[in-house]
MIFINU-67177 format. One record per atom (N, C-alpha, C): residue in three letters; x, y, z. Coordinates in steps of 0.001 Angstrom, whole numbers, plus 500000, padded with zeros to 6 digits. Each point is the difference from the previous one (the first is absolute). Layout:
BEGIN
ALAXYZ ...
//
This chain:
BEGIN
MET737680623666138673 MET498827499797499828 MET499440501566499852 SER499224499965499089 SER499197501479499803 SER499025500543500869 ASN499770501081500240 ASN498782500012500800 ASN498697499576500200 THR499320499516498814 THR499179499418499768 THR499971498685501111 THR501278499145499598 THR499992498408500597 THR499840500574501625 ILE501110501332500511 ILE499634500281501325 ILE499186500174500753 GLY498933500627498670 GLY499036500547500413 GLY499042498418500507 ARG500000499490498831 ARG499055498846499805 ARG500222498959501621 ARG501418499982500096 ARG500277499146501113 ARG499561500475501375 GLN499968501655499959 GLN499257500359501338 GLN498926499827499726 LEU499276500345499368 LEU498172500529499934 LEU499766498377500143 VAL500484498903499833 VAL499407498579500009 VAL500410499513501232 ARG501212500566500694 ARG500005500101501205 ARG499092500375500731 THR499605501368500231 THR499349500366500675 THR498465499740499779 ALA500067499484498418 ALA498082499380500356 ALA499692498958500705 ALA501526499475500170 ALA499581498678500670 ALA500120500421501369 GLY500195500873500635 GLY500251500043501212 GLY498831500762500086 VAL499268500888499413 VAL498896500687500243 VAL499149499311499850 ALA499634498438498976 ALA498649499520499533 ALA500432498766501628 ALA501228499449500091 ALA499602499379501088 ALA499788500915501190 GLY500620500442500186 GLY499644501112501324 GLY498182500608499410 GLY499888500356499121 GLY498497500763499662 GLY499312499103499793 VAL499948498552500795 VAL499326498940499573 VAL498998499728501153 LEU499239499053499918 LEU499436499516500993 LEU498824499064499381 VAL499750499761501096 VAL498640498847499784 VAL498747500302500470 ALA499647499051499091 ALA498377499444501008 ALA499620498556500807 GLY499437500151500530 GLY499687499193501401 GLY498741498784498936 ALA500896498590500368 ALA499439499031499494 ALA498758499667500754 GLY498962500126499989 GLY499171499650501088 GLY499657501667500522 ALA500761500275500285 ALA500134501183500665 ALA498620500924499667 THR500500500988501303 THR498389501462499335 THR501089501055499603 SER499533500161499651 SER500385501854498936 SER500590500780501047 ALA501150500599500355 ALA500343501203500727 ALA499368501080499628 SER499416500805500709 SER499639501730499637 SER500991500582500585 ALA498616500919499758 ALA501182502052500910 ALA498964499609501443 SER499369499371499741 SER499188499818501784 SER500142498853500897 THR501548499498499595 THR500745498900500418 THR500972500148501502 SER499551499885500286 SER500759500220501954 SER501607499415499892 ALA500891501030500817 ALA501189499084499847 ALA500154499247500484 HIS498925499241500947 HIS499939498670500340 HIS499612498739498928 GLU499473500435499398 GLU499576499517498730 GLU501276499636499016 SER500609500612499830 SER501315500598499230 SER500533498798499988 ASP500179499721501576 ASP500614499113500484 ASP500448498797500036 SER498443499523499244 SER499530498696499962 SER500747499191498842 HIS499397498863499829 HIS500399499436498794 HIS499067499765499042 HIS499113500870500122 HIS499164500080499015 HIS500104501643498753 SER500659500983500331 SER500028501439499932 SER501845500232499350 VAL499850500518498939 VAL501456500240499279 VAL500329501128500634 LEU499336500641500629 LEU500447501403501025 LEU500517499625500961 GLY501843500943499822 GLY500701500179500843 GLY501601500053499004 GLY501005499683500756 GLY501127499987499195 GLY500757498226499755 TRP500459500018498373 TRP500267498921499675 TRP501961499908499832 TRP500516499161500051 TRP501084499644499118 TRP499891499077498952 VAL500587500644498863 VAL499260499286498856 VAL501351499379499394 GLU500290499023499600 GLU501257499332499002 GLU499216500242498839 HIS500756500520498658 HIS499658500159498870 HIS501020499305498752 ASN499443499606498888 ASN501129499527499393 ASN499135500077498016 ASP500752500658499725 ASP500050499897498541 ASP499829498549499646 ASP498587500026498590 ASP499939498812499381 ASP501159499812498521 PRO500616499028499849 PRO501051499947498407 PRO498847500383498740 PRO500601500991499177 PRO501260499556499585 PRO501120500856500709 GLY499180501197500668 GLY501084501262500481 GLY501134499139500312 PRO500330501001500738 PRO501451499240501408 PRO499087500189501568 PRO500646498524500707 PRO499215500157501357 PRO500420500906501005 ASN498938501163499853 ASN500501501241501214 ASN498828499259500947 THR500532499611500884 THR499202499716501843 THR500520500761500440 GLY498669500593500721 GLY500290501297501207 GLY498946499899500789 ILE500392501340500893 ILE498711500003501494 ILE499972501058500005 ALA498774500366500403 ALA498866500829500343 ALA499541500129501115 VAL499419500762500694 VAL499249500943500902 VAL498536500483499718 VAL498816499487499996 VAL498651500054499514 VAL499253499922501080 SER499331501327499936 SER499208500454501086 SER498713499967499342 ILE498881499665499713 ILE498666500263500386 ILE499076500243500690 GLY499394500977499536 GLY499466500849500950 GLY498170500107499957 ALA499469500352501111 ALA498452500236499287 ALA499764500864498787 GLY498536500208499536 GLY499956500914498682 GLY500681499863498932 GLY500537498862500285 GLY501282499629498275 GLY500953500561499713 ILE500836500171500961 ILE501621500686499854 ILE500990498833500244 ILE500533499866499321 ILE501191499200500071 ILE501417500752499575 ILE500574499606500610 ILE501737501238500013 ILE501050498451500166 SER500589499925498737 SER501000499222500015 SER501473500608500240 ASN500823498940500559 ASN501240500721500099 ASN500950499061499840 ASP501241499910499039 ASP500835498829499329 ASP501172500458501184 ILE500408499003500337 ILE501199499863501135 ILE501094499278499773 ARG500286498667499372 ARG500724499914499482 ARG500008498902498589 PRO500180500719498912 PRO501201501558500370 PRO499209501250499780 ALA500497500561500920 ALA499280501269500437 ALA500015500393498598 GLY498401500765499976 GLY499458500340499105 GLY498884501502499788 THR499313499734499430 THR498761500818499797 THR499234499970501178 ASP499057501405500254 ASP499009499184500453 ASP498244500226498703 ALA499312499267500597 ALA498333499912499351 ALA499376500462500662 ASN498726500395499322 ASN498705500214500889 ASN498838499699499002 GLY499308499974500017 GLY498851499309499783 GLY498425499905500514 ALA498894499140499412 ALA499194499628500207 ALA499575498225499998 TRP499560499925500793 TRP499204498374500237 TRP498924499809500679 THR499424498736499127 THR498655499610500418 THR499505497915500080 MET499132500287500618 MET499408498331499948 MET498774500159499398 GLU500518498630498796 GLU498803499996500003 GLU499733498027499648 GLU498229500211501049 GLU500142498375499977 GLU501048499692501223 GLU500866499120499715 GLU501507499110500446 GLU500907500567499343 ARG500202500851498726 ARG501474500177499629 ARG499856501586500783 PHE501652500442499926 PHE500170500978500278 PHE500400500390498781 LYS500618501360499415 LYS500402500695498768 LYS500251501596500858 ALA501334500421499644 ALA500172501733499629 ALA501123500262499536 THR500088501198499093 THR500840500402499446 THR500987500951500532 VAL500905500346500244 VAL500967500895500912 VAL501259500343498551 TRP500080501284500106 TRP500306501318499267 TRP501866499859500244 GLY501707499998499381 GLY500620500543500794 GLY500846500737498568 VAL500937500979500914 VAL501058500922499737 VAL501109499067499217 ALA500584499970498722 ALA500977498824499934 ALA501000500853499086 ASP501148499652500825 ASP501700500795499548 ASP500274498960498455 LEU500097501451499233 LEU500231498654498723 LEU501639500572499554 GLY501207500344500714 GLY501329499806499919 GLY500210501730499872 PRO500947500379499921 PRO500837501369500253 PRO499554500686498493 GLY499698501232500724 GLY499488500830498713 GLY498426499493499392 VAL499580499146500410 VAL498605499927499818 VAL499134500055500427 PRO498582501106499471 PRO499242500390501065 PRO499056498705500687 PRO499595500058500931 PRO499525498712501024 PRO499152499806499237 GLY499393498655499842 GLY498173499289499628 GLY499584499410501040 SER499048498906499688 SER499279499909501105 SER499922498328499127 VAL499537499179501716 VAL499451498927499411 VAL498528499879500622 ARG499415499120499259 ARG498181499643500557 ARG500389498346500614 ILE499450499843501097 ILE499803498622500168 ILE498737499138500061 ARG499033499337499770 ARG499622499324500419 ARG499551498837500148 VAL499524500330501364 VAL500226498440501262 VAL498359498722499536 ARG500137498819500286 ARG499302499808499967 ARG499855498580501158 GLY499376499451500596 GLY500585498842500772 GLY498581499651501205 ARG500480499804500829 ARG499384499038501523 ARG500605499939500851 LEU499301500005501623 LEU500611499810500826 LEU499730498069500265 HIS501020499981500307 HIS500236497713500584 HIS500207499754501032 HIS499423500244501027 HIS500442499760501470 HIS501372500492500362 ASP499231501630500028 ASP500807500650500162 ASP501074500495499692 ARG499657499904498822 ARG501642500352499089 ARG499258500554498439 LEU500400501032499696 LEU499726500103498645 LEU501483499451498293 VAL498652499772499514 VAL500572499419498768 VAL499107500612498687 GLY501355500116499380 GLY499333499991498369 GLY500824500747498790 THR499845500926499624 THR500115500666498493 THR500558501334499212 PHE500737500262499939 PHE499461501166499748 PHE500797500562497955 THR499569500926499956 THR500578500675498085 THR500513501349500636 ALA500890500123499552 ALA500471501110500215 ALA500382500769498424 THR499961501395500295 THR500427500442498247 THR500599501914500572 GLY500579499376499185 GLY501264501308500406 GLY499381501225499091 TYR500438501550499341 TYR499557500687500092 TYR501376500912499434 ASP500237500942498996 ASP500438500738500163 ASP499928501472500728 ALA500657501250499935 ALA499544501401500784 ALA498670500571498899 LYS500145499214498418 LYS498657500693500100 LYS499011499176499615 GLY499863498846500483 GLY498689499299500010 GLY500482498753498520 ALA501321499977499750 ALA499800498421499059 ALA500204499055500280 ARG499224498721499488 ARG500046498907500845 ARG501624499340500201 LEU500883499820500690 LEU501356499440499420 LEU500205497795500351 PHE499028500148500940 PHE500081497983500001 PHE498565499705501189 SER499995499083500016 SER498958498881500909 SER500431498784499732 ASN500418499870501677 ASN500274498397500447 ASN499167499814500908 THR499969498507501010 THR499097499404500389 THR500872499197501245 GLY499311500223500718 GLY500590499686501465 GLY499318498949501233 THR500599499394500742 THR499101499801500870 THR500356500356501531 PHE499281499826500838 PHE500585500117502109 PHE498796499234500522 THR500914500159501457 THR499438499286500857 THR500612501436501256 GLY498907499708500654 GLY499799500742501084 GLY499675500195501388 THR500679499495501078 THR499837500246501626 THR499581500762500627 ARG499325500098500778 ARG498914500813501054 ARG501663500739500850 LEU499813501316500064 LEU501500500395501080 LEU499040500409501536 ARG500927499790501132 ARG499301500005501322 ARG501088501002500594 PRO499356500728500964 PRO500184501519500407 PRO501063499258501249 
//
Protein backbone atom coordinates (compact mmCIF):
# COMPACT_ATOMS: atom_id res chain seq x y z
CA MET A 1 0.00 0.00 0.00
CA SER A 2 1.13 3.51 -0.66
CA ASN A 3 1.47 6.22 1.98
CA THR A 4 -1.52 7.92 0.37
CA THR A 5 -3.66 4.81 0.84
CA ILE A 6 -2.50 4.33 4.41
CA GLY A 7 -2.99 8.03 5.10
CA ARG A 8 -6.51 8.09 3.67
CA ARG A 9 -7.55 5.05 5.70
CA GLN A 10 -6.07 6.52 8.88
CA LEU A 11 -7.59 9.90 8.09
CA VAL A 12 -11.01 8.35 7.49
CA ARG A 13 -10.74 6.48 10.81
CA THR A 14 -9.70 9.69 12.54
CA ALA A 15 -12.51 11.60 10.87
CA ALA A 16 -15.12 9.06 11.83
CA GLY A 17 -14.07 9.06 15.44
CA VAL A 18 -13.73 12.77 15.68
CA ALA A 19 -16.95 13.20 13.85
CA ALA A 20 -18.91 10.86 15.87
CA GLY A 21 -17.10 11.92 18.84
CA GLY A 22 -17.20 15.47 17.95
CA VAL A 23 -20.80 15.32 17.29
CA LEU A 24 -23.81 16.17 19.02
CA VAL A 25 -27.21 17.36 19.04
CA ALA A 26 -30.10 19.49 19.55
CA GLY A 27 -33.11 19.06 21.71
CA ALA A 28 -36.35 18.15 20.08
CA GLY A 29 -38.70 20.43 21.94
CA ALA A 30 -35.92 21.32 24.36
CA THR A 31 -34.55 24.70 25.28
CA SER A 32 -31.10 25.73 24.13
CA ALA A 33 -28.17 25.03 26.38
CA SER A 34 -26.17 28.15 27.08
CA ALA A 35 -23.10 29.26 28.96
CA SER A 36 -25.35 30.08 31.89
CA THR A 37 -26.73 26.54 32.18
CA SER A 38 -26.14 25.08 35.64
CA ALA A 39 -24.53 21.71 36.33
CA HIS A 40 -27.94 20.39 37.42
CA GLU A 41 -29.55 21.46 34.15
CA SER A 42 -26.75 19.92 32.13
CA ASP A 43 -27.73 16.50 33.47
CA SER A 44 -31.36 16.89 32.43
CA HIS A 45 -33.00 15.29 29.42
CA HIS A 46 -33.14 18.73 27.78
CA SER A 47 -29.47 19.56 27.40
CA VAL A 48 -26.50 18.27 25.47
CA LEU A 49 -24.05 19.49 28.12
CA GLY A 50 -21.99 16.74 29.69
CA GLY A 51 -20.20 13.57 28.60
CA TRP A 52 -21.39 11.19 25.87
CA TRP A 53 -20.53 7.69 24.65
CA VAL A 54 -20.82 8.06 20.87
CA GLU A 55 -20.92 5.20 18.36
CA HIS A 56 -20.34 6.22 14.73
CA ASN A 57 -20.41 4.62 11.30
CA ASP A 58 -19.24 5.79 7.89
CA ASP A 59 -21.72 5.80 5.03
CA PRO A 60 -21.09 3.66 1.92
CA PRO A 61 -19.31 3.51 -0.48
CA GLY A 62 -16.39 3.79 1.95
CA PRO A 63 -15.32 0.90 4.14
CA PRO A 64 -17.54 0.27 7.17
CA ASN A 65 -15.49 2.15 9.77
CA THR A 66 -17.37 1.72 13.04
CA GLY A 67 -15.94 3.40 16.09
CA ILE A 68 -16.55 4.76 19.56
CA ALA A 69 -15.62 8.14 20.94
CA VAL A 70 -16.12 9.90 24.26
CA VAL A 71 -17.39 13.42 23.68
CA SER A 72 -17.55 16.22 26.24
CA ILE A 73 -19.80 19.20 25.58
CA GLY A 74 -19.30 22.23 27.79
CA ALA A 75 -20.84 25.60 28.44
CA GLY A 76 -19.54 28.42 26.31
CA GLY A 77 -19.60 26.34 23.13
CA ILE A 78 -16.68 23.98 23.86
CA ILE A 79 -16.68 20.40 22.53
CA ILE A 80 -13.91 17.80 22.92
CA SER A 81 -13.85 14.35 21.37
CA ASN A 82 -11.54 11.42 22.16
CA ASP A 83 -11.48 8.30 19.98
CA ILE A 84 -11.23 5.19 22.16
CA ARG A 85 -12.19 2.26 19.85
CA PRO A 86 -10.05 2.19 17.91
CA ALA A 87 -7.76 4.46 19.86
CA GLY A 88 -7.15 7.60 17.91
CA THR A 89 -6.88 11.31 17.97
CA ASP A 90 -8.42 14.00 20.14
CA ALA A 91 -10.42 16.77 18.52
CA ASN A 92 -11.54 20.16 19.76
CA GLY A 93 -14.10 22.58 18.47
CA ALA A 94 -17.24 24.58 18.98
CA TRP A 95 -20.95 23.77 19.17
CA THR A 96 -24.20 25.68 19.17
CA MET A 97 -27.92 25.07 19.25
CA GLU A 98 -30.25 26.84 16.85
CA GLU A 99 -33.92 26.37 17.57
CA GLU A 100 -34.18 22.62 18.11
CA ARG A 101 -31.04 21.53 16.29
CA PHE A 102 -27.45 21.07 17.39
CA LYS A 103 -24.39 21.60 15.25
CA ALA A 104 -20.68 21.39 15.91
CA THR A 105 -17.38 21.65 14.10
CA VAL A 106 -14.29 19.93 15.49
CA TRP A 107 -10.70 19.69 14.24
CA GLY A 108 -8.17 16.95 14.89
CA VAL A 109 -4.71 15.91 13.80
CA ALA A 110 -4.48 13.08 11.26
CA ASP A 111 -1.60 10.61 11.04
CA LEU A 112 -1.00 10.14 7.34
CA GLY A 113 1.57 7.39 7.67
CA PRO A 114 5.31 6.84 8.05
CA GLY A 115 7.47 9.65 6.73
CA VAL A 116 4.47 11.84 5.89
CA PRO A 117 3.82 15.04 7.86
CA PRO A 118 0.57 14.91 9.86
CA GLY A 119 -2.54 16.36 8.29
CA SER A 120 -5.81 17.50 9.78
CA VAL A 121 -9.45 16.52 9.73
CA ARG A 122 -12.50 18.76 10.08
CA ILE A 123 -15.77 17.20 11.17
CA ARG A 124 -19.07 19.00 10.86
CA VAL A 125 -21.84 17.49 12.93
CA ARG A 126 -25.61 17.99 12.73
CA GLY A 127 -28.06 16.29 15.05
CA ARG A 128 -30.70 16.34 17.72
CA LEU A 129 -31.38 15.11 21.22
CA HIS A 130 -34.11 12.48 21.19
CA HIS A 131 -35.21 10.79 24.44
CA ASP A 132 -31.83 11.49 26.09
CA ARG A 133 -29.97 9.95 23.12
CA LEU A 134 -27.94 11.81 20.53
CA VAL A 135 -28.63 11.04 16.90
CA GLY A 136 -27.29 12.68 13.80
CA THR A 137 -24.96 12.86 10.85
CA PHE A 138 -21.45 14.08 10.18
CA THR A 139 -19.26 15.12 7.28
CA ALA A 140 -15.52 14.61 7.64
CA THR A 141 -13.00 16.34 5.41
CA GLY A 142 -9.32 15.42 5.50
CA TYR A 143 -6.41 17.69 4.59
CA ASP A 144 -2.71 17.14 4.06
CA ALA A 145 -0.04 19.09 5.97
CA LYS A 146 -0.26 21.97 3.48
CA GLY A 147 -4.04 22.23 3.70
CA ALA A 148 -4.89 20.51 0.42
CA ARG A 149 -8.12 18.52 0.59
CA LEU A 150 -7.58 14.75 0.48
CA PHE A 151 -11.12 13.42 0.87
CA SER A 152 -14.59 13.91 2.29
CA ASN A 153 -16.96 11.31 3.70
CA THR A 154 -20.20 11.18 5.64
CA GLY A 155 -21.68 9.02 8.37
CA THR A 156 -24.14 8.68 11.22
CA PHE A 157 -23.85 8.50 14.99
CA THR A 158 -25.79 7.74 18.15
CA GLY A 159 -24.78 8.73 21.66
CA THR A 160 -25.77 7.87 25.21
CA ARG A 161 -25.09 10.05 28.22
CA LEU A 162 -22.19 9.06 30.46
CA ARG A 163 -23.08 8.80 34.14
CA PRO A 164 -20.60 9.39 36.99
